[in-house]
TORMI-446170 format. One line per 10 residues: number of its first residue (from 1); their letters; for each residue x, z, y of C-alpha. Coordinates in steps of 0.5 Angstrom, whole numbers, plus 500, padded with zeros to 3 digits. Example, Ala and Ser with C-alpha at 12.3 -4.5 7.8 and 13.67 -1.06 7.14 Angstrom:
1 = AS = 525:516:491 | 527:514:498;
***
This chain:
1 = MTDTTAQRPG = 500:500:500 | 502:499:507 | 500:502:513 | 498:497:519 | 496:502:524 | 503:501:528 | 503:493:527 | 498:492:533 | 499:491:540 | 502:497:544;
11 = PGAPAPPDES = 498:502:547 | 495:500:554 | 497:493:553 | 492:489:557 | 488:483:553 | 491:476:556 | 487:474:562 | 484:468:559 | 482:471:552 | 475:472:553;
21 = EVLFRPGEPS = 469:469:557 | 462:470:558 | 458:464:557 | 451:463:560 | 446:458:556 | 440:455:559 | 436:459:555 | 437:466:551 | 441:469:549 | 447:470:553;
31 = WCCIRPFRPL = 453:470:550 | 460:473:551 | 465:471:546 | 473:470:545 | 475:463:547 | 478:460:541 | 471:462:538 | 466:458:543 | 466:452:538 | 463:457:533;
41 = IDAAGFDWAD = 458:459:537 | 456:452:539 | 456:450:531 | 451:445:530 | 445:446:525 | 446:454:526 | 441:458:529 | 445:465:530 | 438:468:533 | 435:466:526;
51 = PARGPGAILV = 440:465:521 | 435:465:515 | 433:458:517 | 440:456:517 | 445:454:511 | 451:459:509 | 447:465:511 | 446:471:506 | 442:478:508 | 447:483:505;
61 = KVGRYRRIWR = 443:489:508 | 437:491:511 | 435:497:516 | 430:500:520 | 432:497:526 | 438:493:524 | 440:487:519 | 447:484:517 | 448:477:515 | 454:474:511;
71 = VEIAGDAYFL = 455:467:514 | 460:462:512 | 462:456:517 | 467:451:516 | 470:455:510 | 471:462:514 | 466:468:513 | 463:472:519 | 458:478:519 | 452:477:524;
81 = KQYDRGPPAA = 449:484:526 | 442:483:529 | 440:489:533 | 432:490:534 | 430:494:540 | 429:501:536 | 425:507:537 | 424:510:544 | 430:514:544 | 435:508:542;
91 = RLKALWRGPA = 432:504:548 | 433:510:553 | 441:510:550 | 441:503:551 | 439:504:558 | 445:508:559 | 450:505:555 | 448:498:554 | 445:495:548 | 448:497:541;
101 = ARREWDAGRF = 452:490:540 | 455:490:547 | 457:498:545 | 460:495:538 | 464:489:542 | 467:494:547 | 469:499:542 | 472:493:538 | 476:490:544 | 478:497:546;
111 = AAAHGVAAVE = 481:498:539 | 485:492:538 | 488:493:545 | 490:500:543 | 493:499:536 | 487:502:532 | 486:498:526 | 478:496:526 | 474:490:525 | 475:484:530;
121 = PVACAGWHGS = 469:482:534 | 469:475:536 | 462:474:540 | 456:478:542 | 449:476:545 | 443:480:548 | 436:478:550 | 433:479:557 | 426:476:555 | 425:471:560;
131 = SAPADAAAGR = 425:465:555 | 421:469:549 | 415:465:550 | 418:458:550 | 422:460:544 | 416:463:540 | 412:456:542 | 418:452:539 | 417:456:532 | 424:460:533;
141 = HVPGPGASLL = 425:467:531 | 424:472:538 | 428:479:537 | 425:481:544 | 428:484:550 | 433:489:549 | 435:486:542 | 442:484:541 | 447:480:536 | 454:481:534;
151 = VTRAVPGARP = 459:477:530 | 465:479:527 | 470:476:522 | 470:478:515 | 476:481:512 | 478:478:506 | 478:482:500 | 477:489:503 | 473:494:500 | 469:501:502;
161 = LCDVWLEVRD = 474:507:502 | 469:510:497 | 470:505:492 | 477:505:492 | 478:512:492 | 474:513:486 | 479:508:482 | 486:511:485 | 484:519:485 | 487:520:478;
171 = DPTRASELAR = 493:516:480 | 497:522:484 | 502:516:488 | 496:511:490 | 492:517:492 | 497:520:496 | 499:514:499 | 492:512:501 | 490:519:504 | 496:518:508;
181 = CVARLVARAH = 494:511:511 | 487:514:512 | 490:520:516 | 494:516:520 | 489:511:522 | 484:517:524 | 490:520:528 | 492:514:532 | 485:513:534 | 484:520:536;
191 = QAGFRHGDLH = 490:520:540 | 488:513:543 | 482:516:546 | 477:513:540 | 472:517:536 | 468:514:531 | 461:517:531 | 459:516:524 | 466:517:520 | 464:517:513;
201 = AQNILVRPDG = 467:513:507 | 463:507:507 | 465:506:514 | 472:505:513 | 475:499:509 | 481:498:505 | 485:491:505 | 488:489:499 | 495:491:502 | 492:498:502;
211 = GPLFVDLYNA = 491:498:510 | 485:502:512 | 481:499:518 | 474:502:522 | 467:498:521 | 461:500:524 | 463:502:531 | 456:502:535 | 457:509:536 | 464:510:537;
221 = RTRAPVGRRA = 466:513:544 | 472:510:547 | 476:511:554 | 476:519:553 | 480:524:550 | 478:527:543 | 478:534:544 | 478:540:539 | 470:540:537 | 470:532:537;
231 = ILANLAQLNQ = 476:532:532 | 473:538:528 | 466:534:528 | 470:527:525 | 474:531:520 | 467:534:517 | 464:528:517 | 469:525:513 | 470:531:509 | 463:531:507;
241 = WFRRRASRTQ = 464:525:501 | 471:527:499 | 469:535:498 | 466:533:492 | 471:527:490 | 477:530:492 | 481:536:490 | 483:541:495 | 491:539:494 | 489:532:496;
251 = RLRFLRAYLD = 485:534:502 | 490:539:504 | 495:533:504 | 490:529:508 | 490:534:513 | 498:535:513 | 498:527:514 | 493:527:520 | 497:533:524 | 504:529:523;
261 = GRREFARLGP = 500:523:525 | 498:526:531 | 505:529:533 | 508:522:532 | 502:518:537 | 503:524:542 | 505:519:547 | 500:514:545 | 497:513:552 | 493:517:557;
271 = FADPSPSDLR = 488:520:552 | 493:523:548 | 494:530:546 | 501:532:546 | 500:540:544 | 502:541:537 | 496:544:532 | 497:549:527 | 495:547:520 | 492:554:518;
281 = VLLAALDRRA = 488:554:524 | 485:547:523 | 483:549:516 | 479:555:518 | 476:552:523 | 474:545:519 | 472:550:513 | 466:553:518 | 465:546:521 | 464:542:515;
291 = RRHARGLGAQ = 459:548:512 | 455:547:518 | 455:539:518 | 453:540:510 | 447:544:512 | 445:540:518 | 446:533:513 | 442:537:508 | 436:539:512 | 436:532:515;
301 = RDRRARRDGR = 435:529:508 | 430:534:506 | 425:533:512 | 426:525:510 | 423:527:503 | 417:529:506 | 415:523:511 | 414:516:511 | 420:512:512 | 425:508:508;
311 = YFTRIRPAPR = 426:512:502 | 420:515:501 | 412:514:503 | 406:517:502 | 401:514:497 | 393:515:496 | 393:511:489 | 385:514:488 | 380:517:491 | 381:524:492;
321 = WRGMAVLQTR = 389:523:490 | 394:524:495 | 402:525:494 | 409:522:495 | 413:517:492 | 420:514:492 | 421:507:495 | 429:507:494 | 434:512:491 | 441:513:494;
331 = APGPGDRPPG = 445:514:487 | 452:516:487 | 458:512:486 | 460:508:480 | 465:514:478 | 460:519:479 | 455:517:475 | 454:520:468 | 455:516:462 | 449:511:460;
341 = AEPPTRRFRR = 445:512:467 | 440:508:470 | 443:503:476 | 445:506:482 | 440:504:486 | 432:503:485 | 427:500:489 | 420:501:489 | 414:498:493 | 408:503:495;
351 = EDWERWLADP = 403:498:492 | 406:498:486 | 406:506:486 | 398:506:488 | 397:501:482 | 401:505:477 | 398:512:479 | 391:509:480 | 389:513:473 | 394:519:473;
361 = GRWTDPARTQ = 391:521:467 | 394:516:463 | 401:518:464 | 400:524:460 | 395:521:455 | 398:522:447 | 395:516:445 | 398:512:451 | 405:515:451 | 410:519:447;
371 = VLKESHSGRV = 409:527:448 | 416:530:449 | 413:537:450 | 406:541:449 | 406:548:451 | 401:553:454 | 403:551:461 | 403:544:461 | 404:537:457 | 411:533:458;
381 = CLAVLDALDG = 410:526:456 | 415:520:456 | 413:513:459 | 415:506:462 | 414:503:469 | 414:496:470 | 419:496:476 | 422:491:480 | 429:492:477 | 426:492:470;
391 = PLRVVAKRPV = 423:497:465 | 424:504:468 | 423:510:463 | 420:516:466 | 418:523:464 | 411:525:466 | 409:532:467 | 402:535:468 | 401:543:469 | 395:546:465;
401 = PRTVLRRLIA = 393:553:468 | 390:556:462 | 389:563:465 | 384:565:470 | 389:568:475 | 394:562:474 | 388:557:475 | 386:561:482 | 394:560:484 | 393:553:482;
411 = WFGPSRNRRA = 387:552:486 | 389:556:492 | 396:558:492 | 403:554:493 | 403:547:490 | 407:547:484 | 408:539:484 | 410:539:491 | 415:545:491 | 418:541:485;
421 = WRRAWALAHR = 419:535:489 | 422:538:495 | 427:543:491 | 429:537:486 | 431:533:492 | 434:539:496 | 438:539:490 | 440:532:490 | 441:532:497 | 447:537:496;
431 = DLPVARPLAY = 450:533:490 | 447:537:485 | 446:534:478 | 438:534:477 | 433:529:474 | 430:526:481 | 423:526:482 | 420:519:483 | 413:521:485 | 408:526:485;
441 = VERRLGPIRT = 400:526:486 | 395:531:487 | 387:531:486 | 383:535:492 | 376:537:493 | 377:540:500 | 382:546:500 | 381:546:492 | 387:543:488 | 384:541:481;
451 = DGLLLTEFVP = 389:537:478 | 396:534:479 | 402:530:476 | 409:529:477 | 414:523:475 | 421:524:474 | 427:520:472 | 429:520:465 | 436:522:463 | 438:517:457;
461 = GAADLEAFLL = 442:520:452 | 441:527:453 | 439:533:449 | 438:540:452 | 443:545:451 | 441:549:445 | 440:542:441 | 446:539:443 | 450:545:441 | 446:545:434;
471 = QVAAAAPQPG = 447:537:433 | 453:535:436 | 458:541:437 | 456:544:430 | 457:537:427 | 464:536:430 | 470:537:425 | 475:542:427 | 477:543:433 | 472:540:436;
481 = PRRIKDGLID = 467:545:436 | 472:550:440 | 473:544:445 | 466:542:446 | 464:550:447 | 470:551:452 | 468:544:456 | 461:547:456 | 463:554:459 | 467:550:464;
491 = AIVRLLADLH = 461:546:466 | 456:551:466 | 460:556:470 | 462:550:475 | 455:548:476 | 452:556:477 | 458:556:482 | 456:550:486 | 449:552:486 | 450:559:489;
501 = ERGFVHRDLK = 455:556:494 | 450:552:497 | 444:557:497 | 440:556:491 | 438:561:486 | 436:559:479 | 431:565:476 | 429:561:469 | 436:558:467 | 435:557:460;
511 = AGNLLVQPAS = 437:553:455 | 431:548:455 | 432:547:462 | 439:544:462 | 440:537:459 | 447:536:456 | 450:529:456 | 456:528:452 | 463:526:454 | 469:523:451;
521 = SESTALPLRP = 476:525:452 | 483:521:450 | 486:528:450 | 486:532:444 | 488:538:447 | 483:538:453 | 476:541:453 | 471:536:453 | 467:536:459 | 460:534:459;
531 = HLTLIDMDGI = 455:532:464 | 449:537:466 | 443:536:469 | 438:541:471 | 430:540:470 | 424:544:471 | 424:546:478 | 420:552:478 | 425:557:477 | 429:555:483;
541 = RRARTFFNRR = 429:559:490 | 433:558:496 | 437:564:498 | 436:566:506 | 437:571:511 | 432:576:513 | 432:574:521 | 434:567:522 | 432:564:516 | 439:560:515;
551 = IRPASFRGLD = 441:558:508 | 447:563:506 | 451:563:499 | 447:566:494 | 450:573:492 | 453:575:485 | 447:579:483 | 443:572:483 | 449:569:479 | 449:575:474;
561 = RAAVRLALSL = 441:574:473 | 442:567:471 | 448:568:466 | 444:573:463 | 438:569:462 | 442:563:459 | 445:568:454 | 438:570:452 | 436:563:451 | 442:562:446;
571 = ADCPIVTRTD = 441:569:443 | 439:566:436 | 443:560:436 | 448:561:430 | 454:557:433 | 454:561:440 | 458:567:438 | 460:574:442 | 467:571:444 | 463:565:447;
581 = RLRFLNRCLR = 459:570:451 | 465:574:453 | 469:567:455 | 463:565:459 | 462:572:463 | 470:572:464 | 469:565:467 | 463:567:472 | 467:573:474 | 473:569:476;
591 = ATARMKTAWK = 468:564:479 | 466:569:484 | 472:572:485 | 470:579:482 | 476:583:479 | 478:582:472 | 479:589:471 | 471:590:471 | 469:586:466 | 468:591:461;
601 = DHWRSLDARL = 462:594:465 | 459:587:466 | 460:586:458 | 456:593:457 | 451:591:462 | 450:584:459 | 449:587:452 | 444:592:454 | 440:587:458 | 440:582:452;
611 = SAGRARHARR = 437:587:447 | 432:589:452 | 430:581:453 | 430:580:446 | 424:585:445 | 421:583:451 | 421:576:449 | 419:578:442 | 412:581:445 | 411:575:449;
621 = RDWKLAHYGR = 412:570:443 | 407:574:439 | 402:574:445 | 402:566:446 | 401:565:438 | 395:570:438 | 392:566:444 | 394:559:444 | 397:558:437 | 404:556:439;
631 = P = 410:559:443;
***
């Protein structure tokens, strides 16, 4: 890999006087482009305002107020961004800072003049509304007053940083070099007075030679010193994706390379900050800022799952039935998906959901679907959706309250399906492994909620924890059972630690609510680390403070209760020994920074609670058999 941040013109170097010019056409839009690319804008047979009508244009991304096209003209590739007027807040912002395309044009030109590697803009345009009626009469697409266009040159072979990192993160040499190049790019940008407003792993491209560069610059701030708060905000944005996919050592090396780059570019120009920074102070401040950024981002995504938008929609599939459904899933990258998972992105249409759920009862009808579980509290079935991307297996769950008290709670109390929907998406938005819900509907008669249905994605190749231990671990040749159990202990403790560190408490963590997908390892010495998935959101709660209601990490008491509940559910599993329980307890204590010398007290407490729990569960099982004929 090569570092290209220092191969551009020096800081403050002015552009050649005749390099850019403003072109005024008889109609609209009015263009501003770099002189060598004027023939490109005047290319015959191509309408930049309506690329769908011309040859060589492919729509690569669609947003709510923006569309991105890839255009090939005379063997060269370009990207065209079409910005609409946007919501009222964006229009007010445009009055102050100019149209989005113009802001991105200015940011790209500033980056090129100050040696910051970024995508190269070649032209931008805007509408003022004077010729809109004539264009509409001629059958042309009319974006409207305030809309704008931006044309940039494509970078051959460049890929997003997130995809490149997933390939090189296990190679120490390549990962360190990539982290160093990205750190120097960010440091040079900050010292040059350039701050990217949305700095995440997809807005940094990596060229084939390893040099990174910025893209999507419409929120960039230029021509101003980048202060301490802005630095922390930028690094926290970048850290949001890497904190799950990079080790602490790799992130620490990135920060050291960033500080080295700041010192190297300390005299870059009038916006540079020559004062040195301390690594420990930066680490402490960045940790606080990253946590706050993660909380804010998670809360923003949680609100998105409750209203109409790009990813979710409200549905009314039948009279008195209402609910929510998914329009598009945001899945992790290819290196983060479990084996055998569905494609990373699924798209649905509202009319399809309303057609599928026009008869909600069919999804839990034993004559039409495969029953996975039949209990005293509900029925779970496996069904198939004829989705746009191909058949999709889903799990349908219909709660059935059988006692008078549970019926009253189901009628007038909190909605069980809506609560499961919100909690599952809250876990998914915080990168926790969960079977994501796809839709839920409820039937209402005035204030009374009489029925409901929840559809979640099916986890292929998975079995619950107890079945996995009996079918896979017990059948493996030696030393397979020991390696599998050690990997399971590591994975469960890591999941519990992540769950509690992000403010969740699981009060029903039993073996049946934890799905396991086996993993393969080329090494015969390392433990096998399977992929875990949480299901059944009824027992998950949020840990909050009493006064300000802010999310905080859960206490050790909640983690301890979850561990006891899990051990109790595996009390009758013959492959789980006392040694396994002791190893699990020690790992939990180490994960919560508890003193290892106190493990005996916790072990005695765990043994006493297991004995009491067995007696309680035996009484509960006898009651279910007496009333329902099944446990």
